[in-house]
N, CA, C and O of each residue as an XYZ file, in Angstrom:
256
protein
N      86.101    119.764    109.205
C      87.617    120.278    109.191
C      88.014    121.122    110.605
O      89.048    121.766    110.781
N      87.187    120.986    111.317
C      87.240    122.002    112.645
C      88.683    121.227    113.328
O      89.467    121.993    113.888
N      88.991    119.941    113.296
C      89.909    119.558    113.961
C      91.212    119.853    113.110
O      92.293    119.866    113.700
N      91.166    120.043    112.021
C      92.223    120.310    111.183
C      92.854    121.873    111.420
O      94.001    122.319    111.471
N      91.504    122.462    111.538
C      91.839    124.363    111.742
C      92.571    124.236    113.008
O      93.672    124.786    113.059
N      92.117    123.567    114.094
C      92.434    123.827    115.518
C      93.721    123.637    115.651
O      94.478    124.468    116.152
N      94.157    122.218    115.086
C      95.559    121.775    115.207
C      96.541    122.507    114.497
O      97.728    122.292    114.743
N      96.156    123.461    113.529
C      97.004    124.278    112.621
C      97.055    125.493    113.630
O      98.205    125.731    113.999
N      96.242    126.185    114.077
C      96.320    127.140    114.913
C      97.048    126.856    116.304
O      97.711    127.732    116.860
N      96.883    125.583    116.828
C      97.524    125.321    117.803
C      99.207    125.177    117.810
O      99.891    125.199    118.833
N      99.710    125.028    116.456
C     100.976    125.363    116.194
C     101.705    126.709    115.611
O     102.854    127.031    115.912
N     100.979    127.332    114.861
C     101.236    128.657    114.251
C     100.351    129.825    114.792
O      99.317    129.572    115.410
N     100.800    131.219    114.536
C      99.716    131.976    114.626
C      99.653    132.257    112.936
O     100.586    132.310    112.135
N      98.202    132.413    112.718
C      97.698    132.651    111.273
C      96.355    132.971    111.023
O      95.368    132.417    111.506
N      96.408    134.292    109.905
C      95.076    134.919    109.734
C      94.054    133.879    109.141
O      94.284    132.749    108.710
N      92.954    134.511    109.226
C      91.850    133.723    108.764
C      91.995    133.470    107.179
O      91.389    132.547    106.634
N      92.741    134.252    106.556
C      92.740    134.174    105.099
C      93.711    132.998    104.623
O      93.438    132.017    103.930
N      94.673    133.304    105.079
C      95.653    131.949    105.072
C      95.385    130.828    105.118
O      95.736    130.011    104.267
N      94.441    130.473    106.520
C      94.015    129.504    107.118
C      93.133    128.701    106.003
O      93.344    127.551    105.618
N      92.030    129.636    105.548
C      91.285    129.243    104.622
C      91.761    128.630    103.187
O      91.235    127.734    102.527
N      92.834    129.342    102.939
C      93.560    128.724    101.784
C      94.422    127.527    101.763
O      94.741    126.888    100.760
N      94.763    127.294    102.991
C      94.957    125.945    103.376
C      93.881    124.766    103.725
O      93.912    123.536    103.683
N      93.168    125.493    103.995
C      92.117    124.161    104.453
C      91.228    124.089    103.038
O      90.188    123.431    103.033
N      91.615    124.696    102.001
C      90.647    124.835    100.806
C      91.548    123.662    100.015
O      91.161    123.130     98.974
N      92.469    123.435    100.499
C      93.753    122.119     99.476
C      93.366    120.943    100.176
O      93.845    119.908     99.713
N      92.523    120.811    101.308
C      92.344    119.153    101.859
C      90.903    119.011    101.747
O      90.057    119.892    101.897
N      90.717    117.646    101.431
C      89.640    117.035    101.244
C      89.500    115.831    102.401
O      90.496    115.272    102.860
N      88.208    115.525    102.790
C      87.994    114.555    103.787
C      87.897    113.024    103.006
O      87.195    112.667    102.060
N      88.750    112.401    103.688
C      88.636    110.835    102.991
C      88.905    109.984    104.103
O      89.761    110.042    104.986
N      87.679    108.915    103.782
C      87.622    107.803    104.894
C      88.180    106.748    104.459
O      87.812    106.338    103.358
N      89.163    106.057    105.154
C      89.628    104.742    104.989
C      89.389    103.416    105.621
O      89.272    103.459    106.845
N      89.319    102.593    105.225
C      88.603    101.582    106.365
C      89.689    100.660    106.576
O      90.573    100.613    105.720
N      89.755     99.890    107.635
C      90.731     99.301    108.269
C      91.369     98.233    107.245
O      90.588     97.404    106.780
N      92.682     98.183    106.865
C      93.243     97.240    106.197
C      93.564     97.803    104.916
O      94.473     97.274    104.276
N      92.760     99.116    104.291
C      92.724     99.515    103.403
C      94.215    100.119    102.821
O      94.980    100.657    103.621
N      94.534    100.012    101.549
C      96.079    100.771    101.330
C      95.831    102.139    100.797
O      95.088    102.284     99.826
N      96.397    103.130    101.363
C      96.586    104.617    100.856
C      97.511    104.489     99.802
O      97.069    104.849     98.711
N      98.870    104.009     99.823
C      99.608    103.933     98.628
C      99.977    102.356     98.551
O     100.053    101.573     99.499
N     100.190    102.091     97.151
C     101.171    100.868     96.717
C     101.986    100.917     96.365
O     102.397    102.028     96.029
N     102.864     99.680     96.176
C     104.574     99.962     96.297
C     104.481    100.579     95.006
O     103.621    100.405     94.143
N     105.530    101.355     94.997
C     106.243    102.082     94.334
C     105.471    103.474     93.600
O     105.903    104.238     92.737
N     104.064    103.450     94.375
C     103.338    104.808     94.311
C     104.443    105.914     95.203
O     105.140    105.549     96.150
N     104.402    107.139     94.714
C     105.016    108.693     95.320
C     103.737    109.035     95.981
O     102.613    109.083     95.481
N     104.151    109.285     97.315
C     103.240    110.376     97.931
C     103.132    111.788     97.756
O     103.892    112.505     98.407
N     102.257    112.324     96.934
C     102.346    113.618     96.725
C     101.304    114.380     97.404
O     100.912    115.516     97.135
N     100.862    113.488     98.441
C      99.877    114.131     99.331
C     100.081    114.494    100.904
O     101.230    114.211    101.244
N      99.380    114.982    101.853
C      99.781    115.028    103.111
C      98.664    114.452    103.601
O      97.687    114.266    102.875
N      98.681    114.162    104.677
C      97.111    113.496    105.419
C      96.971    113.849    106.934
O      97.950    113.856    107.680
N      95.890    114.098    107.289
C      95.569    114.788    108.625
C      95.037    113.495    109.216
O      94.014    113.179    108.609
N      95.377    112.543    110.268
C      94.677    111.541    111.005
C      93.707    112.029    111.707
O      94.154    112.408    112.790
N      92.375    112.236    111.594
C      91.466    112.583    112.617
C      90.918    111.502    113.664
O      90.478    111.877    114.751
N      90.954    110.291    113.344
C      91.013    109.310    114.607
C      91.669    108.202    113.735
O      91.952    108.269    112.539
N      91.851    107.148    114.615
C      92.552    105.994    114.327
C      93.849    106.096    114.391
O      94.380    107.038    114.978
N      94.609    105.035    113.730
C      95.799    105.014    113.686
C      96.511    104.689    112.003
O      95.726    104.170    111.210
N      97.528    104.902    111.644
C      98.020    104.787    110.264
C      99.697    104.109    110.509
O     100.603    104.696    111.102
N      99.782    102.759    109.887
C     100.912    102.150    109.848
C     101.525    102.152    108.517
O     100.844    101.968    107.508
N     102.857    102.364    108.480
C     103.466    102.354    107.054
C     104.659    101.611    107.060
O     105.109    101.407    108.188
N     105.331    101.126    106.071
C     106.509    100.197    106.027
C     107.109    101.137    104.850
O     106.547    101.803    103.981
N     108.576    100.911    105.191
C     109.454    101.622    104.012
C     110.724    100.653    103.774
O     111.473    100.347    104.702
N     110.851    100.324    102.821
C     112.154     99.395    102.507
C     111.861     98.527    101.276
O     110.986     98.775    100.446
N     112.476     97.756    101.262
C     112.396     96.282    100.117
C     112.092     95.072    100.722
O     112.865     94.372    101.376
N     110.637     94.810    100.404
C     109.942     93.611    100.859
C     109.580     92.760     99.880
O     109.110     93.127     98.803
N     109.859     91.151    100.335
C     109.219     90.391     99.075
C     107.766     90.235     99.487
O     107.282     90.227    100.619
N     107.223     90.121     98.373
C     105.562     90.031     98.144
C     105.220     88.477     98.558
O     104.062     88.064     98.503
C-alpha cells in the first residue's frame, strides 16, 4: 500500500491518522489480463488504484 499512500500524499496534505483510515478501506486485488472487473449491468461501488499495468473500460450499449 506504500504506492497508494505516496500517491495520496503527493496530491493532498493529510495527517497520519486520516491516511490510515483511508488506507484501511482498500485491499489488494490482482486481476489477470482479460479478466473482467465488472460485468454488464453491475454498478461500481468501489474505487480502484492501478499499481501497475493498464485498465480499459467501455461505456454504452453494445451488442453481445
